[in-house]
N, C-alpha and C positions, 0 to 999 in steps of 0.2 A: 189517636188511635188505638184498639187493643185487640189482638185477634187468638184464638186458644182452641186447641184440639182436644177431646176426649182419648187421649193417643191408642195408638198403637196396635196389637196384637191382643185377642180376647183372651181369655190370662194371657197377656203378651198378644193382646188381639192380632186381628187383620189389617192391612196396610188400609188406614181412614182417615177422613178429617171431619170432626165435629166441631162446631161454632157454638159457643154458649149465646146464650142472651144474656149481655150487660144491664146490670141496674142501672133504674134512670135516675141517678145521684146528680142536683144540680149541681156541677164541679166548675173552676171558673178554667174553663180551658176551649178551645174552637170544639174538637171533634173528639166523639167515643166511638168506638165500633159498635153496629147492632148488626152481626150479622145475618146474613139470609141463610138458613142452614140448608144444605142440598147434601148429596153422599158424592163422594169422587167415587169413579170406575178404580177398582182396583184390579189386577192380574197376577197380583203379587205383595208377601209382604216385604217392605223397605226397609231395609235394617238402617242402611247408609245411603244420605243422599246419594240418586242420580238413578236412572233407569239403567236396566241389565242388558236391556239388547243394544248392541250396537246400530242396529237398523234403524235410520230415525223413521221411516215410514211405516213401518212396522210398531215401532213405540207412538206414532202418534195414532196409527189405528183403534188403541189401548182405551183413547181417551175420549171420556162420553162429555161429562161434565166435572166441574170443580168447586169449590164453596166461595162465596159472592160476599166481602164483605161491603158495611156500608158504614158510616161515620153519621155521629149525633152532634151537633154542634151547640155550645152552652154559653149562657151571659157571664159575663166578668163587669160588675159594677165601680165601674172605673175610669171617669172622664182622660181622655190622650190628646184632645185637641190636636189630633193629627190630618193633612188633608196632602195626601198624596194621588196626582190627576193619571188618566187613563194613557196609553202612549200615545204622541206627539202627532203620529200618521191616523190615531183612530180619530184625536179632536181635530186637525187640519179636517178628514174628509167629512165632519160633519158640520164645520163652519159654511161648506157650503153648499147654500142651500138646495140647489140644483142637481149637486154632482150624487151619487153613489158612494155607499161606503165599499171601501175595494176588500170585499169579503174573500177570503181562502178559503172557507168552508161556510157551510152550509149547514145550521142551527134550526131545528124543526122544533117548538114548543107546543107541548099540548098541556093546556092551563086548566084545572081543577079547582073553583073556590076561591079563585083570587079576585079580591078587589081590582078594581082600574088601577088605582095607585099602587099598588103593590105590585102588577102585573107589568106595571111600565117600569118598574126600576128593573124585577128579575130580566125583562126583555135589553135592560141598558146592559148588565152583567155580561147576558146570552153576544150582544153585538161586539161587546167587547173581546170577547174569545174569541167569535168569529174571524176578528182581522187577525188575530194571531198565529192562527193554528190552520196547518195547509190538511185539508183531508177532500177526496172525489165522493166521498161517501156522505151522506147527510146524516146528522149526529142528531138523535132524537132524545129529547127529554120530555120525562111525566113529570110536571111541576104539579103539588098539591097545597094548596094554601086550609090546614087542617089546626084542629087543636086539640097544643101536646102539651106535657109536664110543664109546670112553671119552671123558670130557669131554662128551660130549652129553645133554644134559637130554629133549631131545622136537622134533616139530616138528610145528608147522601150520598150515591154509591153507585157503580157499574151496576148493570141487572145482571151484566152475564158476563164470564171470563172465558181465555180462551189458552191452551196450550197449544203450540206446534201449527199452529195457522199459518199459511204458505209468506215468506218474505221476512218471518220472523226473525230478530239478529241472537235470542236465548233460549239454547235449545230445550229448557226445561223451564221457559219462564213462564210465569201468569199474566196474560196479556188482557186490560179493562177492555171489554169489548166493541168500544169506539177506537182504541187503539189497535188493538187488532182489524177491523174495516178499514183502516187509515192504509196500514200496511199493506194487506192483502190486496189493495184499489179494487171492494167489492162489496157487497151484501154478505155476511156471516149469520145471521140472525133474521128470523122474518124481516121482511120490508117496514113491517106495520109494528113493530115491537119495538119498546123503549131501550135505548141503550145507558142512561141514567138516570135514575129516578130520583128525584127531590123532594121534602116537605118541608113546609116551613110555618111554625108556630105564629098562628093570627094573632093571640093576644099579648103578643112581646110589644113593648114599647117601639117601636118599628120609627126611623126615619127614611119616608118613603124618594128624597129629593134624587136627582141626580148630579147635582153639581157639587160634591164630595165636601157639604158646609154640614154636617151632624149637628145640633146644639147639644149639651148638656144633659147626659140622662138618657139619651137615645140611643142605638142599636143602629148602625147606618147598614137597610136590605144590600144594596150593589156591592157591600165588601162583602156579606158575609156568603151571597149567593156568588162571586165569583171564588171565594175559596173551598168553598162544596164543588162547585161545578170541578176545579183541577183536581181534589179528589177520583170523581168520578171517572175525571182522565186517565185516572192511573197514578197518583200519586197516593199509594196505596201499598202495602206489603202485607209479611207476613212470619214476621220476627213477635216472640211473645214472651212474656213469664207469668208461669202460674198465678193464682190471688196469694198471696201469703208463700212463694217460694223463693230460693234461691238459687233456682237454674233457668236459664236461657233454653229455648224452644224455638224449632225450624217447625212451624207450626201446617207447613203442606208436605211435608216428609219429600225433599227432595225440588218439589219443585216451587221455588221461590218466586216473588213476583218480581217484575223484571226492574222497579225501581232498588228493590233490593241488591241486584247486581253490583248497585254502586255506593254501597254502603262501604265502607272502609274504615279503619280505626286508624289512630296515629301513625303506624310503623308504615301505610299503606297497605295489608291487609285487605283483602275483599272478604266477607264474612263469610258469605257463601261460597266461596271456593277454598277453606282453611276449616274445614270441617274437620280434620285431625288434631285441629292444635283449639277448638272451641265445638266440639261433635254439642251434638242434640240432647238436651235435658240435664245441661253440665254446669258447673258453676262457671268454670272459665268461660263460657259463652255468656252466661247473666252477670258476670264483671265485665265485656266487654258493652253489653246493652244498658248497662245502670252505669258506664264508669265517663261519661260526660266527656266522652274523648273520640267521637265517633262523625264521619265528614260523608259528605256525596261528593263524588270525584268520577268526571267521564273528561273523556277526549275536549269535546265541544267544549262544554263547563271551564277548562284550562285554559283550551285557547282563544278563550271568548273572553275570558273575565280575570284570566293568570290566578285563581285560588281554587281552590274546594269550598265546598259550602257545610258549614257548620251545623250537625244536625242535635236537634234536642234528645239529651240519652242521659236524663237526671238521676242524680243516686237512688231515689225511691222511684221505681221501675210505674209512672203513671198509665192507669189504661188507656187515657183519651187523649195522651197527648206526646208518650214516650216514641221519638223513633221518626215518625212519619210527619213532621212539623219541622223547619228550620228551629236552630236554637232563640230563645226568646230572647238573650242576655246578648248575643253576637248581634244580632238584628231588633232592638226595640223598637217602638212606637216613633215614627216619624223616618224610620229605614227604610228606603228605597225596597228593599228585600223581605219587609217585615209582613206580608200577606199571608203565608203561610206560616209565619208562626204559628202555637198553640194559644197565645192569646188575644182578645179582640177590646178593647173601650168601647163605652159609649164615646159619642164626641171624637170615633176612629176612623177615619174612610181613607182607604186604602185602593184605589183603582187602576192596578196595573203588577202582574206579578212578580215583579223584577227580575232583574239580569240574570240573577242565580237560578231561578224556576225555569225563566225562559229557553237558558242554555241546558237544564238537567233534562227538563222535558222533551228538546232536538235530542238529546243522547241516549233518551229512553224511547226514540225512535218515530218522535213525531217530525223530524225531519229527518230523513232515510232513503237509502237506495232497497226499491223492492227487488229480487229475483223473486220471479212468480214461476214455478216449477209445477207441473203435476207428475208426480212422481211414475217412472215407468212399469209399467204390468209385467210380472214375471207371464213366460208362455214356454209350452213344450215346441212350437214349433220355432223354426230356426229361419231368422229374418236377419234384413237390415235394422238396426237399432240405431233409431231417430231420437238423440237428447233435443230437447229444443225447452228456451226459457226467454220470459219478457222479464226485460230490467228496464225500471221506472224509476228516476231519481229526483229528489225534491232540490237537486243542485245540477253540478254541471259532472257528469259520468266522465271521470278520465279514459281515453280513447285509447283501445286496444289492451284495458284492462280485465275486459268480460272473459274467464278461463273455463274449462271443465278439466276437472282434475278426475281420472277415472284408473281402479287397477284389477284384477281379477283376486280374487280373494279378501276377506279382512286382514286387516293391518295385525302385526303380531310386534314383539317386541324386539326383534331383531328384523324386520323388513315392514316398512312403512311408506315405501315409494310408491309416487302414484305418477300415470302420465296424463303431460299436460296437455291441452287441445286449445286453439284459440278457434273458438266456433264462428261462422260466419254471419252476419246478421242477416235477415232477411229484408232487399230492398231497405225503405227508410222507416221502417216499422221498428217498435222496440223490442222485436223476436229475432234469437239470437239460436243459430242451430247446426247441430251437426250430428252428422251420419258413419254409424260404424257398421262396415262391411258386416255382413253374415259370415263370413268367414272365421272373423276376428270376436265376433258378438256370441258368443255360446258361454256357457259357465256361469261361475257365480260372479256378479261386476259389482262393485262397489263404488259411489261415485258422490262429486258435490261441484256445485257450481260457484263459481266467485266475481266479484265486480269491485271497483273502488270507484271513490266520487273525490271532488275536487278537496275537497278538507283534507283528503292522508287517510280518511277510514275505510277499513274493509269490510266487505259484506259478504254472508257465503249463505248458499243454501241446500242444506238445512243450516240454521246455526250451531252454534257452538255452547258447550258445557258449561255449567261456572267456572269450573277450572281451566278453561280455553279449549278443552278437547274437542276437535271437529266432528259432529254428529256426521254420519252419511246416509246416503242410502242406497239404498241393494237392489239389485232386479236380476232373474236368473232365468237363463235362457236357454232351454234344453228338455234331454230328456229326465221327467222325476221321475229318482231313483229313493227316496228319501219318504220312509212311513211315517206316520205323525207321530207326535211324541203325546204320552198319555199321562198327567200329572195324578196321584191317587196315593191315597194313606188311609186306613180304615178307620171310620168315624165309630165304630164297635166291633169289640171281638169274641162277645160270648153275649147271650142272653142268661137275665137268671130266672124270671118269671114266663114258665110257660102255660097258667091258666090263663094268661088274658092275650089280647091279641099283641101283635108288636111287629117290628118293621125293621127293613137296613135300609137306611137311608143310602143314597149315591150323590157326591159331589166330585164331579170327574172332570180334572181340564185338560181338553183335547186341544193340542194345536197344530197346524202342520206349517209345515216353512215355506209354502206356496199361497197366492190370495185365492185359488180355486178352493183352498182347506178342505175342509173334511165331509166324506158322502156319507159315509155309514158308523152309528156308534151304538152297541151294543151289551147287555152284559149274559154271559152263560151260567147257570148255575144248576148246582145239585144238592139232592138231599139223602141226605146217606147212602152214597153214592146214586141216587137214582135222576135221571136228567128231566130237567124243568124246562117249559117252555123258555127260551131269548127272550132276555126285554130291553124292548128300543133304550136309549138314555139319548133325551129328546135337548137340541141346543138353547138354551137360556139365557141372557142376559139378568141372573138370578139376583135379587137382592135378599144376602142372610144378614141379617141383625143388622139391619139398617145399610148395610154397606154392598153396592153394586159392583159381580164381579163376571168380567168378559170371558169368553170361550169355554163357559161353564155347560156341563153334560148333565141334566139329572134325572134319578127315577130312584123306585124306591124297592125292595124284595119284601111283600108283605107276608106275615104265619098268621092268619086265625088264629083266636084263641083255643086251646085245647088239641092246635094240632102238630106240636111238638111236644119231646118228652127230653129229660134230662140223657144226656150221652148220647142225642143226635148232632149230625155235624152238616152244618150248610158249606160249601165249597164253592168258591165261583171267581169269573177272571175278567178281564175288561176287553173288548174287540173292539178297533177301530180301521175305518179303510180312507184313503183321500181319496178326491174326485181326479186322480191323474188318470192316466190311459191306463196304466199299469194296475190300477187298486193298491198300490203299495198298502201292508197290513201290520197293525202292532198290537202285540196282545202285554197285556197287563195283568198280574205279573209276568216276567220273561219267560220262566219257567212253572210249573205249579200253579198253586191255586190260594186265593187267601182262603182261610178258616172261619169260619162262625160257628160257635161252641154254645149248646146246652146245658145250662148247669144248674145246679140246686146247693143253696147252702148249706152249711153241713148245722147240726145243733148246736145253738148259742151255748158259749161258756164265758165264765168270766176271769179265763187267762191263758195263755200259749206263749209254748216257748217252745224254740227249733234253733238244735247247732248244724240241718241240712245233711247231717251223717247218714240219717239214715233214704237207703232207697225211694222207699215210699213217701220221704217227704214230698217232692212235685204236688201227689196229687191232693192236696193241702191247697195247692194255688190251680190261678186262672190267668190266662192273659196275652201279651205282642209283646216280641221283642226284649222277651226274658226268658232265664230257664235257670235252672237249678245246675250248675255245670262246676266242676273242675277246670279252669286254663291253665296252659301248661305253666305259669310262671308260681300257679296257687299249689298247696299240699292237699288241702282241703276243700269239699264243695261246698257251696255256696248261693246266694241270688244273684246271677248277673244278668248283668243287659248284652246287648249283643256287643262285641268287642271287634273295631271300633264300631259305636252306633252311626246308625245313618240319618243324614240331612233331612231335615224337613220336606215331604212330598205332597202334599195336600193339597187343594184348591187355594189354598191358602201360605203355600209353602212352610207347614207347618207340621208336622209328626208329634203324635205322643205314645210312648211304650208303656204299658203299665203291666201290671202283677198282681194280681187282688187274692186278698186270702179270704179262701171259704168259709172259714169261722168265724163267724161273729159274734163280736166281745161285748158282752153287758157292763159299761163302765161301773167302776167304781164311785162311791158315793167319799171316802176318802184321799184328798187329793196326793197326798205323798204313795198311795196305792193304784191309783187309776195313772200309771207312767208304762210307757214303750222306750225300751231299750234296745240298740245293735251297732255292730260294728259296722263301720263302712269306709268304701274308698269310694271318691267323686273326682272324677277327671271330666269333667263336661267345660265346655265353651264358655268363660268367666266372661260376665258384662262388662262394661267402662267402670275405672275407678269412680266410686262416688255412689254407682248405681245402685236402685233398690230393687228389690220385687216388684214389679209390676210396672215397673217405668219401662220406655222406651228402648234403652241400652241395657238393659238387662237378660241379654240372650237366651241361650239355654239354660236348663236349671232341673234340679229332681226336687220332690214334692210327696208328701206323704201324707191321703185325704183321708178321710170318712164318709160313708152313706151310711143316713138314718131310712131311705127308702129303699132299701134292697138294689141299690145301684141307679137307681135312676138320677139322682144329684149327687155330686162331691164337693164338698168343704175341706180346707186347708185344717190338719193336725196340727201343722207347723208350716211359716211362709217356704215359699221354693228358696235354695238356695245351690251356689256353682261354687268352680273350684278357688273362687274368692274364700270361701270359709274357713278354708284353713290354709296355712302361711303352704305349709308340706306340699299340699295337693297343688297350690297355684307354681309354685316353683316346676314342681315334677310336670305342672301340662307345657309350661313355657321352655321346657328346657329341651324338647327335639321338636323345633316345628317345621314343618313339611309345606309347601306348597296346595293350597286348594283352589277351591273358585275363585274367578279374578280378585283378584287384589284382598282376597283373602289366605289363613292360611290355619291347618289345622293340626292336631297334636299326636303326634307318631307316640309317645308317651305311654309305656305299658302298664298297666297298675299291679302293684306286690304288695304283699302279706305286710310289710312294714309301712305302708301309709294308711291302716286300718287306724281310724279315730273313733272314739265309742261316743254316741248321740242319747241322750235321752230328752223324750218329749213328754210332757205332762199333756194328757189328753184332753182334758177339761180346759187348761187354757186360754184357746181361741175363745171361746164362750159360743163355739157354733156347735158343742153337745153338751151335753148333764147327765150328773147321776143316775144310773140306772137306765138309761137310752141300751139300746142294743145296734151296734155300727159293723161294714162292713169295712176294713181298712184295704187301702192298697198301696202301691209305690209307683208314684209314673215320673217319667223322663219326656222332659217334653223339648224338642229342636226345631229350629228354626231351619233357613234353607241356606247358610254360605260358610259355617263353620263345625268342626265336631273334634270331638275328643275319643277316648279310651272306651268311657262309661263309667257305670252305677254296679256296686259290689257289694252287696249288705248278708250278715254272718250272725249268728247269734243272735238269734230275735229271741227278744222278752216280752212281752206285753200284758203287765201287770203282775210281772214275775217279782219276789224282792229278793236284788242283789245277793250274792252269798258272801258272809264274811269272807276275807285273806284269808289261806289257809300258811300261817307261817312257821308251823314246824316241820322238819324231816317225815316222810315215811316210817313207818314202823322199820327197823333193822335188819328184823328176817327179812323184809324185800328185797334187800342190799346195801350198798354202802353210797352215798351221792354228796361230796362235797364240792364247794366254790369259793377261788380263792383269787386273787388275794379279796379282803371282803372285810371295811368300806373298801372300796377302788376308786382314784382317784382319776386314773389315767381313760378308762373304760374299759378296759382290757383284761381280760380275767380267764383264766383256767376252769374247765369244768372235768371233774373226774367222777366215775362211775366202774363202783365193783359189782356185775348181775349176778343172781345165785341161777340164772340160766340162760345160757346163749342166746343171743339172736343175731339177726341179719342187719338188720337197722334200729333204730329208736326215733322218735318224731319229739324235737326241741323247741318250748314254746315259752316268749317272756311276756308277762302280761303287767299289767299297771296294779295298783293294788284293786281299783274298781271292775276288774275280771278282762280291762280291754287288752285284746289279743296285740302286741306291738314285733313280735318277731315270730318267726315261725321257720324251722328249715328241718329238714332229713338227715342223719349222721350214719355213718357206717361205721357197724359195730364189729363186725366177722366174730364174735366170742363173747365173752364176758365180759371185757374192761372195753374202758371210753377213757379216751381224754382227747380235749377241744379245748381249741382257743377259741373265745367269744369277742365279739366287739361289740362292744355297748356306749363307744363316745357319741353317738349322736344322739344321746338319750340326755333329758335333761336329770339334775339333781334330785335324787328323791329312792323311796324303797319300790324295788320291783320282787317280783316274784318268777324265778329258773323253775321249768315244768319238763320232767323228763318222764318221756313213755315208750317203754321197751316191752312190747308184746301186753301180756296183762299187767304189768307191773308198772305204776305211775310213783314218781323219787318229785320234791319238792324241793327247794329250798328257798330263802330270800335273801337278796344281795341289795347294797345300800352303796348307791354312787353318790360321792361326796367329792365336790372340787372347791 
């Protein structure tokens, strides 16, 4: 089986699970994924596995649908002459014609197109499973006898999956719908809906007998049905490798299949918990998935069999068979555990799942203790708080093991203590109850239930996260004084075209800490200071670019054609009130307003140059999150992002800060002339080692883009890059970590002129633009929600301006005397001496490389006409450098050679 997503953030898209349709190649394996495409509900961009909210009920409310895989089973033409009979209890029950099968679960099959003999074989396989599994909820199968491609035996999978349903032990786990219903002890989908869909190829050379004696050249239908139903019952998962790739992927972005929780390597490390060692989209994870050394391991599996189950993980990742089958060489034909290996030959009958599969299915909660609890609802009324849970076990519940654990406030690193209570059983029912008196039942209460069975397994409600952290329920009692949270970042910061109709789209995430939620949300706005009628923001579980977002409030401010002129300013803010008795209110931004500016591009030109020394330089640009300024650590103005830049804050937990040059550039035909150069410092969050632009693990970045349609669409002039681009930047970013979001570290390093590096961008190299086109150019900084640094600085911008040759001669002697020694220098320490014709208070000193890249900048005190100063260049590599001294109107230069 193989599962794939077209991942994450658009350019670095939002959290999403997209499933590819696999090519129908006749491979010699049992199963290959044929995903059913669905969109996952997303309320946040998840960079590292695991939901952000520790309140489990709040997390679950955000989930509505998840992608659903299914398998395709392919034929292999090899005779194996294998006969493995069904479980003995099943055969014994069938030998008594007057008896009934001891069914422990009810399977209801709807047959479409089946011949009587095919239906008989299918039903026989279903009957075997019905005497193995325990479920109080009927398991419905839609069985289709259809024409499929040559070599295909059939396909099957769950029709739906669930995360966070009652009783499940993997808090982030994806459960097949039949398994989720078994654990919850009730129907979760429509009672008439199928839980498993199974289709089989009527054109195959089938053996329809139920005696486990298929002849040479025929495929045993009972075995194939048993195998595929097992996948539909939850023998599936969400690891994968992209086609022709060498990285492993967590395809469900923090929501692994329940099966995936039991995958471990030879060292006993569970992959879903070891995301630091084996991160998403990493070669380290790829090596695990293709290292032929992975196992399934669970408590019951080890207790009852004394071993782990080796899974199929060949060196070449196979879309149809890797990971979600047992290892073929360890459990070959005629082995009692061979049903769920990836290959089935002709004349091979396997009518029993085998002890390894049965025990891991029990560990996957087909044998479980269900703690069924309806999370308590927050209220402003102070009253007794009744905690109640039903506890139903497939085995024997350990006496006195049902416990309630609660505390006030979330756990912290220094305080994780809970109050333990033994609830009272209500009569002889399966309900356990505890009442917290009103006097104590106030404030913010976090809690969970726990129980144990005779096997020694511990069960909780809610369950635990992949690394073993206990998820928690939360209830708030008493007055609600917390206003809603508004998350917003402008989708547009300026409008270029004024003659055409335009609009400002508004996508706002507004959430409240209590289930009563948001009462009112609207946007106030003004045009040139004149108030306009407020626009309501309408709640919408909106689909944006195919992905569904919860808690989203939407509208747009429309601007009719010719209603705005260049220089107009639209200011706006977002207002939200909750449904509490006090109607708590939030405003975003907290002070002031967002601003949308109407601008007109300047006349097109074929070159542009700016050192940003002129006070009017800012009029050439328009943007958000950038300005032309001189921070305290710099001596000259330049383009600077905010320092530090803000984390992403829109409905996808992303933000884009941009600075657009209003002077359109007509691209030159000569590639050597169509070049953009600038000095820059980039201290933005680096992606994981080995990550590439556009990948899940490539986090914040900066990028230079062009637009040939007046700013409507932007395409890269160079791929995005981050602090990994230069060793000096990466060392600086990592040199001063400070605590940020939970589990994250920001960088407190402040940029300095010493970190400037020269960048050269061939404007025609990407193929996105052609010679003769006129384009706008913008600088953009992308930020996600988890970590940030100082930001971006850009200086000495040259677009299609040839670099000046280096000045190697000294200035005329009449301007003054300027010497540098020793020269060449081997230690890196040089002495600068100057005698000026005119007294000055201070002089500017700049050290540049031969291409004009500024490497050092400082201000020296003179206080007369004589200057003597020691300069430390030990950090610079060997080579030729230019030392430039500017004293008033006089500029003196000297070359210096560093030789070691």
